[in-house]
VEXTIVO-771135 format. One line per 10 residues: for each residue x, y, z of N, C-alpha, C. Coordinates in Angstrom, 3 decimals. Example, Ala and Ser with C-alpha at 12.3 -4.5 7.8 and 13.67 -1.06 7.14 Angstrom:
13.190 -5.690 7.800 12.300 -4.500 7.800 13.200 -3.300 7.800 | 12.850 -2.250 7.080 13.670 -1.060 7.140 12.900 0.030 7.870
***
This chain:
0.844 -1.196 0.000 0.000 0.000 0.000 0.883 1.253 0.000 | 1.794 1.189 0.875 2.704 2.324 0.983 3.551 2.439 -0.278 | 3.921 1.311 -0.873 4.717 1.307 -2.112 3.909 1.870 -3.255 | 2.625 1.515 -3.342 1.755 2.001 -4.416 1.610 3.517 -4.303 | 1.443 4.031 -3.117 1.294 5.486 -2.952 2.554 6.217 -3.408 | 3.693 5.639 -3.090 4.949 6.253 -3.476 5.096 6.302 -4.982 | 4.672 5.172 -5.647 4.758 5.125 -7.110 3.832 6.137 -7.744 | 2.620 6.285 -7.200 1.671 7.258 -7.749 2.237 8.682 -7.612 | 2.798 8.932 -6.403 3.367 10.280 -6.192 4.539 10.553 -7.131 | 5.340 9.510 -7.341 6.483 9.672 -8.230 6.034 9.929 -9.663
5.003 9.190 -10.104 4.478 9.386 -11.466 3.928 10.802 -11.619 | 3.230 11.263 -10.570 2.674 12.622 -10.636 3.786 13.680 -10.724 | 4.812 13.437 -9.944 5.929 14.387 -9.964 6.612 14.413 -11.316 | 6.797 13.187 -11.898 7.439 13.089 -13.222 6.586 13.762 -14.262 | 5.237 13.548 -14.195 4.343 14.186 -15.165 4.369 15.695 -15.020 | 4.444 16.161 -13.774 4.517 17.609 -13.561 5.819 18.187 -14.118 | 6.932 17.482 -13.904 8.229 17.952 -14.403 8.258 17.945 -15.905 | 7.603 16.883 -16.494 7.578 16.809 -17.965 6.783 17.950 -18.546 | 5.665 18.263 -17.896 4.837 19.385 -18.376 5.591 20.708 -18.269 | 6.355 20.900 -17.205 7.143 22.132 -17.051 8.234 22.236 -18.094
8.821 21.065 -18.409 9.881 21.071 -19.416 9.349 21.384 -20.792 | 8.089 20.942 -21.068 7.511 21.203 -22.398 6.920 22.594 -22.530 | 6.836 23.323 -21.441 6.258 24.689 -21.511 7.119 25.574 -22.402 | 6.531 26.559 -23.184 7.332 27.451 -24.069 8.338 28.277 -23.266 | 9.569 28.287 -23.779 10.638 29.028 -23.070 10.452 30.517 -23.084 | 9.779 31.051 -24.096 9.620 32.507 -24.227 8.741 33.107 -23.185 | 7.862 32.280 -22.492 6.963 32.870 -21.513 7.709 33.343 -20.287 | 8.797 32.657 -19.894 9.533 33.068 -18.704 10.884 33.678 -19.018 | 11.460 33.415 -20.260 12.794 33.909 -20.611 12.715 35.356 -21.113 | 13.553 36.227 -20.632 13.556 37.599 -21.176 14.000 37.579 -22.624
13.352 38.441 -23.409 13.609 38.477 -24.857 15.016 38.990 -25.130 | 15.754 38.276 -26.017 17.100 38.677 -26.435 17.001 39.205 -27.855 | 17.518 40.409 -28.075 17.414 41.033 -29.386 18.193 40.229 -30.411 | 17.623 40.036 -31.612 18.283 39.213 -32.625 19.651 39.757 -32.999 | 19.797 41.115 -33.069 21.069 41.638 -33.517 22.173 41.465 -32.505 | 21.825 41.188 -31.258 22.856 40.997 -30.236 23.451 39.611 -30.288 | 22.783 38.645 -30.988 23.301 37.287 -31.044 24.413 37.200 -32.078 | 25.337 36.267 -31.942 26.365 36.080 -32.960 25.719 35.771 -34.287 | 26.341 36.263 -35.382 25.748 36.127 -36.699 25.618 34.672 -37.122 | 26.550 33.789 -36.714 26.537 32.393 -37.163 26.290 31.424 -36.012
25.466 31.840 -35.055 25.187 30.944 -33.916 24.335 29.762 -34.382 | 24.671 28.575 -33.913 23.908 27.371 -34.259 22.650 27.277 -33.404 | 21.590 26.736 -33.986 20.321 26.565 -33.261 20.487 25.573 -32.125 | 19.852 25.895 -31.006 19.934 25.009 -29.837 19.086 23.766 -30.099 | 19.603 22.599 -29.844 18.801 21.362 -30.025 17.675 21.322 -29.000 | 16.655 20.564 -29.282 15.495 20.464 -28.375 15.929 20.085 -26.991 | 15.172 20.627 -26.023 15.525 20.411 -24.618 15.544 18.928 -24.265 | 14.609 18.154 -24.786 14.535 16.738 -24.416 15.721 15.946 -24.954 | 16.227 16.346 -26.140 17.377 15.618 -26.664 18.613 15.860 -25.835 | 18.728 17.062 -25.247 19.900 17.358 -24.424 19.827 16.658 -23.062
18.674 16.606 -22.467 18.585 16.118 -21.088 17.394 15.159 -20.976 | 17.625 13.873 -21.132 16.499 12.908 -21.045 15.874 12.892 -19.662 | 16.660 13.141 -18.591 16.108 13.062 -17.237 15.302 14.319 -16.972 | 14.006 14.227 -16.722 13.165 15.425 -16.484 13.616 16.243 -15.297 | 14.090 15.629 -14.259 14.512 16.375 -13.075 15.759 17.203 -13.370 | 16.715 16.536 -14.089 17.921 17.299 -14.458 17.580 18.453 -15.378 | 16.630 18.207 -16.338 16.223 19.276 -17.255 15.566 20.423 -16.521 | 14.751 20.079 -15.499 14.082 21.098 -14.710 15.100 21.975 -13.987 | 16.118 21.299 -13.399 17.143 22.074 -12.700 17.941 22.970 -13.679 | 18.168 22.396 -14.886 18.912 23.178 -15.877 18.135 24.426 -16.317
16.798 24.240 -16.524 15.983 25.368 -16.955 15.937 26.458 -15.895 | 15.834 26.025 -14.625 15.842 27.005 -13.538 17.178 27.771 -13.492 | 18.287 27.003 -13.703 19.601 27.658 -13.700 19.747 28.640 -14.864 | 19.197 28.255 -16.057 19.293 29.150 -17.214 18.506 30.440 -16.995 | 17.322 30.278 -16.355 16.517 31.475 -16.089 17.262 32.446 -15.185 | 17.810 31.890 -14.120 18.553 32.752 -13.195 19.795 33.347 -13.869 | 20.552 32.568 -14.646 21.780 33.041 -15.299 21.510 34.077 -16.364 | 20.417 33.912 -17.154 20.117 34.887 -18.211 19.742 36.235 -17.649 | 19.042 36.220 -16.512 18.634 37.485 -15.903 19.836 38.279 -15.408 | 20.847 37.598 -14.837 22.014 38.293 -14.291 22.999 38.705 -15.384
23.099 37.909 -16.440 24.122 38.175 -17.450 23.702 39.176 -18.503 | 22.410 39.506 -18.555 21.931 40.378 -19.633 22.638 41.728 -19.693 | 22.861 42.432 -18.549 23.513 43.740 -18.652 24.938 43.663 -19.167 | 25.630 42.505 -18.941 27.036 42.414 -19.370 27.203 41.320 -20.414 | 26.256 41.243 -21.312 26.305 40.214 -22.345 27.550 40.367 -23.190 | 28.240 39.225 -23.460 29.441 39.309 -24.287 29.143 39.852 -25.664 | 27.930 39.551 -26.175 27.592 40.041 -27.506 27.539 41.558 -27.538 | 26.992 42.148 -26.472 26.916 43.598 -26.407 28.316 44.204 -26.370 | 29.222 43.563 -25.617 30.582 44.058 -25.537 31.275 43.980 -26.887 | 31.010 42.892 -27.620 31.639 42.765 -28.930 31.142 43.842 -29.886
29.885 44.185 -29.829 29.345 45.237 -30.692 29.992 46.580 -30.353 | 30.133 46.871 -29.048 30.761 48.121 -28.630 32.213 48.177 -29.084 | 32.913 47.045 -29.006 34.306 47.019 -29.418 34.448 47.284 -30.908 | 33.491 46.785 -31.719 33.549 47.031 -33.155 33.211 48.482 -33.497 | 32.360 49.127 -32.698 31.920 50.489 -33.009 33.068 51.483 -32.947 | 34.056 51.255 -32.037 35.144 52.218 -31.889 36.050 52.287 -33.110 | 36.571 51.112 -33.636 37.399 51.244 -34.828 36.634 51.717 -36.044 | 35.313 51.384 -36.122 34.551 51.827 -37.278 34.401 53.350 -37.300 | 34.445 54.001 -36.124 34.277 55.449 -36.085 35.546 56.192 -36.499 | 36.738 55.542 -36.432 37.990 56.217 -36.779 38.025 56.679 -38.229
37.663 55.816 -39.212 37.660 56.318 -40.597 36.714 57.486 -40.791 | 35.579 57.455 -40.088 34.619 58.555 -40.240 35.204 59.867 -39.742 | 35.943 59.780 -38.611 36.571 61.001 -38.084 37.637 61.512 -39.042 | 38.450 60.572 -39.594 39.478 60.984 -40.546 38.875 61.608 -41.788 | 37.760 60.989 -42.258 37.098 61.553 -43.441 36.559 62.942 -43.159 | 36.031 63.120 -41.944 35.499 64.446 -41.593 36.602 65.492 -41.563 | 37.804 65.075 -41.046 38.920 66.028 -41.013 39.379 66.385 -42.421 | 39.389 65.350 -43.314 39.818 65.612 -44.684 38.846 66.503 -45.416 | 37.545 66.261 -45.169 36.523 67.030 -45.878 36.419 68.460 -45.372 | 36.761 68.666 -44.107 36.614 70.013 -43.539 37.589 70.968 -44.211
37.141 72.089 -44.723 38.044 73.046 -45.387 38.991 73.685 -44.398 | 40.246 73.843 -44.838 41.241 74.491 -43.981 40.992 75.986 -43.960 | 40.962 76.519 -42.777 40.727 77.957 -42.633 42.046 78.701 -42.777 | 42.057 79.712 -43.650 43.258 80.530 -43.835 43.449 81.453 -42.648 | 44.705 81.639 -42.228 44.933 82.572 -41.113 44.496 83.969 -41.491 | 43.972 84.664 -40.500 43.494 86.027 -40.746 44.655 86.921 -41.147 | 44.414 87.780 -42.124 45.461 88.692 -42.594 45.812 89.699 -41.502 | 47.113 89.976 -41.384 47.550 90.943 -40.373 47.032 92.333 -40.719 | 46.573 93.053 -39.710 46.064 94.407 -39.999 47.170 95.300 -40.525 | 46.819 96.153 -41.434 47.780 97.071 -42.010 48.121 98.174 -41.012
49.387 98.513 -41.005 49.809 99.602 -40.121 49.562 100.931 -40.811 | 49.722 101.984 -40.062 49.514 103.310 -40.633 50.515 103.595 -41.736 | 51.785 103.094 -41.555 52.795 103.374 -42.556 52.532 102.623 -43.844 | 51.704 101.528 -43.785 51.421 100.804 -45.010 50.645 101.666 -45.988 | 49.874 102.643 -45.462 49.101 103.511 -46.343 49.976 104.625 -46.929 | 51.101 104.940 -46.281 51.975 105.996 -46.784 52.979 105.373 -47.739 | 52.528 105.104 -48.978 53.359 104.406 -49.944 54.571 105.240 -50.330 | 54.451 106.563 -50.318 55.546 107.440 -50.712 55.787 108.477 -49.615 | 57.056 108.794 -49.446 57.375 109.843 -48.485 56.984 111.193 -49.081 | 56.802 112.153 -48.219 56.411 113.487 -48.656 56.829 114.510 -47.614
56.129 115.625 -47.593 56.487 116.720 -46.696 55.386 117.077 -45.704 | 54.264 116.379 -45.783 53.148 116.646 -44.876 52.464 115.335 -44.521 | 51.687 115.361 -43.421 50.859 114.217 -43.050 51.654 112.997 -42.626 | 51.078 111.807 -42.860 51.679 110.551 -42.403 53.028 110.281 -43.052 | 53.201 110.759 -44.281 54.475 110.533 -44.974 55.466 111.659 -44.808 | 55.221 112.552 -43.849 56.076 113.712 -43.660 57.434 113.385 -43.078 | 58.313 114.397 -42.975 59.699 114.182 -42.522 59.823 113.462 -41.189 | 58.881 113.675 -40.260 58.987 113.011 -38.958 58.840 111.503 -39.072 | 58.263 111.014 -40.173 58.026 109.580 -40.351 59.016 108.913 -41.292 | 59.881 109.660 -41.927 60.769 109.075 -42.933 61.603 107.920 -42.377
62.180 108.108 -41.215 63.090 107.094 -40.679 62.434 105.767 -40.393 | 61.095 105.738 -40.185 60.402 104.493 -39.861 59.743 103.843 -41.064 | 59.801 104.494 -42.216 59.093 103.961 -43.388 59.757 102.712 -43.967 | 61.067 102.737 -44.076 61.816 101.624 -44.652 63.141 101.495 -43.908 | 63.699 100.293 -43.850 65.007 100.148 -43.188 66.076 101.037 -43.815 | 66.018 101.199 -45.143 67.040 102.014 -45.788 66.878 103.501 -45.521 | 65.747 103.893 -44.909 65.540 105.292 -44.541 65.946 105.579 -43.087 | 66.554 104.635 -42.428 66.805 104.762 -40.986 67.637 105.992 -40.643 | 68.578 106.367 -41.514 69.431 107.523 -41.233 68.631 108.817 -41.083 | 67.453 108.876 -41.699 66.638 110.085 -41.579 66.276 110.371 -40.120
66.249 109.311 -39.291 65.912 109.474 -37.881 67.131 109.351 -36.967 | 68.077 108.483 -37.351 69.188 108.197 -36.440 70.496 108.881 -36.812 | 70.546 109.539 -37.975 71.804 110.149 -38.413 72.241 111.301 -37.520 | 73.533 111.527 -37.497 74.104 112.601 -36.670 74.711 113.725 -37.512 | 74.703 113.571 -38.829 75.231 114.585 -39.741 74.198 114.834 -40.837 | 73.014 115.294 -40.415 71.907 115.468 -41.343 71.829 116.907 -41.870 | 71.204 117.022 -43.038 70.983 118.324 -43.686 69.495 118.500 -43.967 | 69.036 119.763 -44.046 69.776 121.030 -44.031 70.029 121.521 -42.605 | 70.843 122.547 -42.504 71.112 123.162 -41.207 70.988 124.682 -41.339 | 70.882 125.320 -40.187 70.949 126.783 -40.126 72.430 127.130 -39.972
72.986 127.742 -40.998 74.427 128.003 -41.031 74.731 129.238 -40.183 | 75.442 129.023 -39.091 75.812 130.096 -38.167 77.272 129.930 -37.746 | 77.903 131.073 -37.485 79.255 131.090 -36.907 80.227 130.242 -37.711 | 80.203 130.452 -39.021 81.194 129.784 -39.853 82.588 130.316 -39.591 | 83.568 129.455 -39.645 84.968 129.858 -39.444 85.529 130.365 -40.765 | 85.919 131.637 -40.803 86.458 132.225 -42.027 87.901 131.767 -42.233 | 88.118 131.139 -43.362 89.448 130.632 -43.703 89.693 130.900 -45.187 | 90.906 130.710 -45.595 91.266 130.867 -47.002 90.860 129.594 -47.758 | 89.722 129.672 -48.435 89.247 128.547 -49.239 89.406 128.866 -50.708 | 89.827 127.894 -51.468 89.886 128.065 -52.915 88.483 128.201 -53.468
88.320 129.098 -54.421 87.027 129.201 -55.085 86.749 127.919 -55.857 | 85.493 127.576 -55.896 85.117 126.348 -56.602 85.259 126.590 -58.101 | 86.081 125.810 -58.779 86.222 125.972 -60.234 85.080 125.242 -60.961 | 84.075 126.005 -61.363 82.947 125.407 -62.081 83.322 125.247 -63.559 | 83.256 124.059 -64.037 83.484 123.783 -65.456 82.132 123.421 -66.078 | 81.307 124.481 -66.265 79.971 124.316 -66.830 79.950 124.842 -68.260 | 79.135 124.211 -69.099 78.995 124.625 -70.493 77.581 124.355 -70.962 | 77.110 124.983 -72.028 75.761 124.706 -72.531 75.584 123.210 -72.811 | 74.480 122.655 -72.276 74.279 121.202 -72.349 72.832 120.858 -72.637 | 72.651 119.688 -73.231 71.305 119.144 -73.408 70.754 118.763 -72.042
69.441 118.747 -71.933 68.825 118.424 -70.631 67.448 117.791 -70.826 | 66.982 117.153 -69.767 65.663 116.532 -69.721 65.008 116.922 -68.403 | 63.717 117.204 -68.424 62.992 117.662 -67.231 62.002 116.580 -66.815 | 61.939 116.324 -65.504 61.002 115.344 -64.960 60.402 115.879 -63.661 | 59.098 115.701 -63.516 58.422 115.968 -62.236 58.338 114.615 -61.531 | 59.215 114.385 -60.561 59.319 113.054 -59.946 58.375 112.842 -58.775 | 57.444 113.748 -58.541 56.503 113.599 -57.436 56.948 114.285 -56.160 | 58.198 114.750 -56.127 58.722 115.451 -54.955 59.264 116.832 -55.311 | 59.676 116.975 -56.570 60.230 118.239 -57.037 60.315 118.209 -58.557 | 60.740 119.331 -59.142 61.089 119.371 -60.561 62.594 119.129 -60.650
62.967 118.099 -61.403 64.379 117.713 -61.511 64.831 117.833 -62.958 | 66.054 118.307 -63.138 66.641 118.468 -64.470 67.861 117.554 -64.569 | 67.803 116.579 -65.467 68.927 115.678 -65.714 69.734 116.240 -66.885 | 71.016 116.447 -66.668 71.849 117.114 -67.678 72.794 116.119 -68.332 | 73.185 116.452 -69.543 74.135 115.621 -70.280 75.513 115.688 -69.621 | 76.344 114.657 -69.791 77.689 114.679 -69.201 78.530 115.827 -69.761 | 79.541 116.183 -68.975 80.464 117.220 -69.441 80.516 118.443 -68.563 | 79.751 118.439 -67.440 79.752 119.567 -66.500 80.295 119.057 -65.162 | 81.231 119.807 -64.580 81.873 119.287 -63.370 82.419 120.415 -62.507 | 82.808 120.035 -61.292 83.550 120.907 -60.385 84.737 120.110 -59.851
85.717 120.846 -59.300 86.858 120.182 -58.684 87.063 120.774 -57.298 | 87.023 119.915 -56.281 87.141 120.352 -54.889 88.180 119.482 -54.196 | 89.190 120.151 -53.600 90.258 119.458 -52.862 90.870 118.333 -53.701 | 91.096 118.672 -54.964 91.761 117.736 -55.868 90.880 116.613 -56.369 | 89.589 116.636 -56.078 88.684 115.580 -56.531 87.675 116.152 -57.526 | 87.472 115.453 -58.630 86.568 115.916 -59.671 85.189 115.270 -59.497 | 84.156 116.100 -59.515 82.770 115.653 -59.377 81.985 116.041 -60.627 | 81.308 115.093 -61.230 80.497 115.321 -62.439 79.072 115.714 -62.046 | 78.534 116.760 -62.704 77.152 117.178 -62.437 76.187 116.144 -63.024 | 75.294 115.614 -62.184 74.309 114.617 -62.629 72.934 115.240 -62.844
72.505 116.070 -61.919 71.168 116.673 -62.003 71.082 117.846 -61.041 | 70.059 118.680 -61.242 69.726 119.699 -60.245 68.216 119.742 -60.085 | 67.778 120.219 -58.901 66.347 120.247 -58.580 66.061 121.410 -57.633 | 64.775 121.648 -57.361 64.351 122.850 -56.644 63.590 122.494 -55.353 | 63.696 123.423 -54.364 62.915 123.335 -53.129 62.300 124.702 -52.845 | 61.106 124.668 -52.267 60.433 125.903 -51.868 59.804 125.708 -50.482 | 60.130 126.573 -49.520 61.174 127.607 -49.542 62.554 126.966 -49.488 | 63.582 127.784 -49.320 64.932 127.219 -49.254 65.047 126.308 -48.025 | 65.759 125.212 -48.183 65.981 124.322 -47.044 67.068 124.889 -46.129 | 68.109 125.429 -46.712 69.193 126.015 -45.926 68.783 127.386 -45.385
69.337 127.730 -44.261 69.183 129.083 -43.714 70.576 129.624 -43.362 | 70.691 130.918 -43.468 71.945 131.565 -43.091 71.633 132.553 -41.976 | 72.180 132.264 -40.813 71.901 133.071 -39.611 70.391 133.207 -39.388 | 69.670 132.142 -39.610 68.220 132.114 -39.376 67.382 132.585 -40.539 | 67.990 133.149 -41.581 67.219 133.676 -42.715 66.920 132.560 -43.723 | 65.644 132.498 -44.109 65.210 131.528 -45.121 64.860 132.289 -46.398 | 65.161 131.690 -47.562 64.954 132.351 -48.847 63.743 131.745 -49.567 | 63.334 132.414 -50.653 62.121 131.987 -51.357 62.242 130.569 -51.916 | 63.386 130.268 -52.514 63.625 128.944 -53.082 65.115 128.648 -53.021 | 65.478 127.426 -53.404 66.878 127.041 -53.538 66.974 125.999 -54.654
68.085 126.027 -55.369 68.362 124.981 -56.356 69.588 124.208 -55.882 | 69.478 122.865 -55.908 70.580 121.998 -55.490 71.186 121.346 -56.732 | 72.459 121.588 -56.960 73.180 120.976 -58.078 73.981 119.787 -57.527 | 73.606 118.590 -57.940 74.141 117.352 -57.357 75.236 116.798 -58.255 | 76.424 116.648 -57.669 77.589 116.130 -58.391 78.035 114.802 -57.766 | 78.693 113.976 -58.588 79.161 112.670 -58.100 80.552 112.394 -58.664 | 81.422 111.831 -57.800 82.764 111.485 -58.280 82.783 110.023 -58.734 | 83.888 109.534 -59.315 83.924 108.154 -59.824 83.683 107.094 -58.746 | 83.962 107.394 -57.485 83.718 106.436 -56.395 82.303 106.531 -55.837 | 81.492 107.431 -56.379 80.108 107.548 -55.934 79.884 108.548 -54.820
80.933 109.255 -54.396 80.767 110.275 -53.362 80.097 111.518 -53.945 | 79.274 112.170 -53.118 78.446 113.280 -53.591 78.954 114.623 -53.081 | 78.784 115.627 -53.953 79.044 117.026 -53.591 77.887 117.848 -54.142 | 77.237 118.615 -53.252 76.053 119.386 -53.644 76.355 120.872 -53.481 | 76.068 121.623 -54.560 76.173 123.079 -54.520 74.758 123.630 -54.392 | 74.503 124.443 -53.347 73.193 125.050 -53.124 73.241 126.519 -53.545 | 72.348 126.903 -54.477 72.232 128.293 -54.914 70.906 128.824 -54.409 | 70.946 129.777 -53.520 69.742 130.365 -52.936 69.060 131.275 -53.954 | 67.725 131.241 -53.991 66.939 132.056 -54.930 66.037 132.993 -54.141 | 66.087 134.282 -54.507 65.219 135.240 -53.835 64.446 136.067 -54.856
63.309 136.602 -54.408 62.404 137.347 -55.287 63.117 138.544 -55.924 | 62.946 138.658 -57.267 63.586 139.744 -58.008 63.223 139.629 -59.469 | 64.221 139.719 -60.334 63.985 139.630 -61.784 63.944 138.163 -62.220 | 63.484 137.962 -63.460 63.355 136.595 -63.980 64.734 135.960 -64.174 | 64.787 134.670 -63.970 66.028 133.921 -64.109 65.935 133.098 -65.416 | 66.839 133.327 -66.393 66.706 132.686 -67.709 66.820 131.160 -67.689 | 67.713 130.631 -66.873 67.850 129.161 -66.818 66.591 128.535 -66.233 | 66.079 129.147 -65.166 64.846 128.632 -64.558 63.695 128.709 -65.553 | 63.619 129.782 -66.335 62.526 129.918 -67.292 62.576 128.816 -68.362 | 63.775 128.464 -68.803 63.886 127.377 -69.783 63.403 126.046 -69.199
63.690 125.859 -67.942 63.213 124.630 -67.292 61.694 124.632 -67.229 | 61.106 125.752 -66.810 59.647 125.831 -66.722 59.003 125.650 -68.103 | 59.635 126.151 -69.142 59.093 126.001 -70.493 58.999 124.536 -70.918 | 59.798 123.689 -70.300 59.835 122.261 -70.670 59.232 121.347 -69.594 | 58.391 121.927 -68.739 57.748 121.097 -67.714 56.881 120.015 -68.354 | 56.966 118.785 -67.895 56.124 117.716 -68.440 54.676 117.871 -67.971 | 53.755 117.332 -68.748 52.343 117.421 -68.397 51.948 116.368 -67.361 | 52.741 115.294 -67.239 52.424 114.215 -66.296 53.593 113.987 -65.351 | 53.271 113.641 -64.108 54.318 113.285 -63.152 54.985 111.977 -63.597 | 56.285 111.917 -63.404 57.028 110.721 -63.772 57.419 110.669 -65.238
56.967 111.607 -66.033 57.308 111.637 -67.455 58.533 112.527 -67.661 | 59.563 111.985 -68.283 60.799 112.726 -68.529 60.759 113.308 -69.940 | 60.849 114.627 -70.044 60.724 115.317 -71.328 62.091 115.827 -71.781 | 62.585 115.340 -72.919 63.843 115.899 -73.441 63.594 117.259 -74.082 | 64.427 118.212 -73.765 64.271 119.568 -74.312 65.023 119.690 -75.632 | 64.501 120.510 -76.527 65.164 120.751 -77.808 66.296 121.766 -77.665 | 66.212 122.585 -76.657 67.204 123.636 -76.430 68.308 123.116 -75.515 | 69.278 123.969 -75.241 70.343 123.642 -74.281 70.308 124.643 -73.142 | 70.939 124.260 -72.040 71.013 125.130 -70.862 72.442 125.630 -70.693 | 72.568 126.922 -70.460 73.863 127.508 -70.104 73.918 127.515 -68.582
74.427 126.445 -67.995 74.360 126.258 -66.544 75.145 127.313 -65.770 | 76.175 127.884 -66.377 76.952 128.924 -65.680 76.091 130.134 -65.360 | 75.012 130.346 -66.145 74.134 131.500 -65.906 73.260 131.305 -64.675 | 73.270 130.115 -64.114 72.501 129.862 -62.891 73.288 130.212 -61.631 | 74.578 130.483 -61.763 75.431 130.729 -60.597 75.494 132.215 -60.265 | 75.709 132.561 -58.996 75.866 133.985 -58.622 77.202 134.509 -59.132 | 77.242 135.826 -59.266 78.491 136.438 -59.756 79.594 136.394 -58.711 | 79.203 136.460 -57.460 80.178 136.400 -56.358 80.202 134.956 -55.854 | 81.356 134.293 -55.860 81.424 132.844 -55.665 81.861 132.408 -54.259 | 81.820 133.276 -53.259 82.151 132.830 -51.896 81.069 131.874 -51.389
81.421 131.042 -50.415 80.495 129.981 -49.996 80.802 129.483 -48.577 | 79.857 128.746 -48.029 80.025 127.982 -46.789 80.168 126.500 -47.181 | 80.918 125.768 -46.381 81.036 124.333 -46.650 81.009 123.538 -45.347 | 80.396 122.402 -45.393 80.309 121.495 -44.234 79.949 120.104 -44.743 | 80.045 119.108 -43.871 79.666 117.735 -44.216 78.247 117.473 -43.705 | 77.436 116.924 -44.568 76.035 116.673 -44.206 75.491 115.441 -44.881 | 74.224 115.539 -45.290 73.518 114.385 -45.858 72.632 114.845 -47.002 | 72.015 113.865 -47.671 70.924 114.190 -48.580 69.760 114.726 -47.760 | 69.015 115.653 -48.341 67.873 116.209 -47.600 66.579 115.457 -47.899 | 66.666 114.393 -48.661 65.522 113.530 -48.966 65.909 112.088 -48.659
64.927 111.209 -48.416 65.257 109.804 -48.170 66.085 109.224 -49.315 | 67.106 108.425 -48.989 67.378 107.779 -47.702 68.224 108.587 -46.725 | 68.427 109.873 -46.961 69.151 110.754 -46.044 70.592 110.286 -45.814 | 71.217 109.765 -46.864 72.587 109.250 -46.749 73.536 110.357 -46.319 | 74.457 110.026 -45.425 75.429 110.992 -44.926 76.734 110.899 -45.726 | 77.680 111.752 -45.372 78.945 111.801 -46.101 78.875 112.658 -47.346 | 77.912 113.585 -47.396 77.751 114.482 -48.548 78.491 115.791 -48.268 | 79.309 116.220 -49.231 80.007 117.497 -49.125 79.081 118.600 -49.614 | 78.805 119.583 -48.727 77.917 120.690 -49.076 78.705 121.976 -49.268 | 78.290 122.733 -50.312 78.810 124.076 -50.555 77.610 124.979 -50.820
77.359 125.922 -49.906 76.201 126.820 -50.000 76.721 128.199 -50.399 | 76.286 128.616 -51.579 76.740 129.918 -52.082 76.158 131.041 -51.213 | 76.999 131.990 -50.833 76.562 133.052 -49.926 75.671 134.076 -50.613 | 75.909 134.354 -51.868 75.121 135.369 -52.581 73.925 134.695 -53.270 | 72.689 135.172 -53.007 71.514 134.592 -53.673 71.391 135.068 -55.113 | 70.589 134.348 -55.898 70.300 134.669 -57.298 68.842 135.072 -57.393 | 68.557 136.066 -58.217 67.183 136.577 -58.353 66.322 135.629 -59.187 | 65.027 135.552 -58.794 64.016 134.785 -59.511 62.720 135.593 -59.428 | 61.936 135.643 -60.490 60.753 136.497 -60.506 59.610 135.891 -59.688 | 58.693 136.731 -59.193 57.521 136.212 -58.482 56.701 135.254 -59.335
56.618 135.530 -60.652 55.861 134.639 -61.542 56.519 133.252 -61.616 | 57.839 133.212 -61.662 58.546 131.928 -61.700 58.378 131.168 -60.384 | 58.391 131.901 -59.276 58.117 131.267 -57.977 56.701 130.704 -57.962 | 55.736 131.470 -58.518 54.343 131.046 -58.525 54.111 129.790 -59.336 | 54.849 129.637 -60.456 54.693 128.419 -61.267 55.103 127.196 -60.465 | 56.231 127.287 -59.780 56.663 126.140 -58.979 55.716 125.892 -57.807 | 55.227 126.991 -57.210 54.346 126.861 -56.043 53.050 126.140 -56.394 | 52.592 126.253 -57.654 51.381 125.535 -58.060 51.619 124.030 -58.068 | 52.848 123.627 -58.318 53.187 122.204 -58.295 53.544 121.743 -56.886 | 54.367 122.539 -56.204 54.859 122.177 -54.869 54.835 123.405 -53.969
53.740 123.619 -53.261 53.662 124.778 -52.361 54.747 124.756 -51.282 | 55.112 123.532 -50.829 56.153 123.400 -49.809 56.807 122.025 -49.963 | 58.093 122.021 -50.216 58.821 120.743 -50.293 60.218 120.880 -49.689 | 60.263 121.471 -48.496 61.527 121.693 -47.790 61.550 120.874 -46.505 | 62.640 120.163 -46.299 62.818 119.429 -45.055 63.126 120.407 -43.931 | 62.614 120.152 -42.728 62.913 121.048 -41.600 64.413 121.076 -41.280 | 64.817 122.135 -40.619 66.214 122.297 -40.212 66.619 121.172 -39.254 | 67.822 120.636 -39.464 68.377 119.576 -38.622 69.447 120.148 -37.690 | 69.747 119.412 -36.656 70.739 119.878 -35.687 72.138 119.918 -36.311 | 72.835 121.003 -36.059 74.216 121.097 -36.551 75.139 120.153 -35.797
74.769 119.804 -34.566 75.488 118.812 -33.757 76.989 119.104 -33.676 | 77.333 120.379 -33.534 78.735 120.736 -33.338 79.611 120.576 -34.545 | 79.010 120.489 -35.742 79.823 120.311 -36.944 80.649 121.573 -37.261 | 81.789 121.310 -37.859 82.637 122.421 -38.297 82.068 122.984 -39.596 | 81.859 124.300 -39.627 81.391 125.010 -40.819 82.463 126.012 -41.214 | 82.946 125.863 -42.423 83.968 126.796 -42.911 83.361 127.783 -43.891 | 83.869 129.014 -43.841 83.359 130.090 -44.698 84.524 130.722 -45.441 | 84.343 130.845 -46.748 85.412 131.472 -47.541 85.379 132.982 -47.347 | 86.521 133.649 -47.468 86.603 135.105 -47.341 85.954 135.811 -48.529
***
């Protein structure tokens, strides 16, 4: 009797276990996304083929339920997908960098001197700015033997008169944007202290750049000479209001209509007629009065001025009302004056 009851209970238990084993797995198993599974995973064989013993199968199913619930957050499949996502993003980042246009660096702002393309006598390009415009203009600011100067207290000594070897010559006139310049044919020269200087050109300033004992004149003409080694000697002839000057008038008659245009004249110039009758002078060492303000220039300033008519002054004034560099420091230079 007791044996029969045990057998009935055992059969009931086996039938219950079999029914539990045949129940659909999806009702209690959490759903696993298809894309999270390995691409070539093999299908699981039927539960009964794996575990013929119903009790063992029941224990296995319970263990799988518990294990799937705990392992879901750290599924190896999820980790493998994350690991693949990182290298796949590298080409995309590289492509984005390649496709992105390179930005050009912003252009540097222009300085004030960039607008002053040419030096002049007023405004941003005026004499106070010459030394900072270009490296080759540095002497205009830092030089110690600059011109022009106010000639005072010259030492009177026995100086040889300058032997001018001037003759009628062909010439060309150009308005170079700073003054009226006359380029003369070769063959005109002076000789100073045994050195011969050839006349290259002469040009005009208004008012005179040089002063004598503080006096400034209406205009001045600078006759620029050069020796074979390139050293310069400048003769300054002061011009004051009076009668018409024939050499100046010939120059004005040949003024070009455009700046920068060099006009050859059909006539010739008698350059000796531009000099004063009295040939005494002051002499000192100075510089060019225009950029680059090079020093080592021998200056000879004629003491007697030459007359020029108001009309001739007015013609130049229409082109250049003022083109004179301010007076520079004499800086203790020796100034000699002929008797």
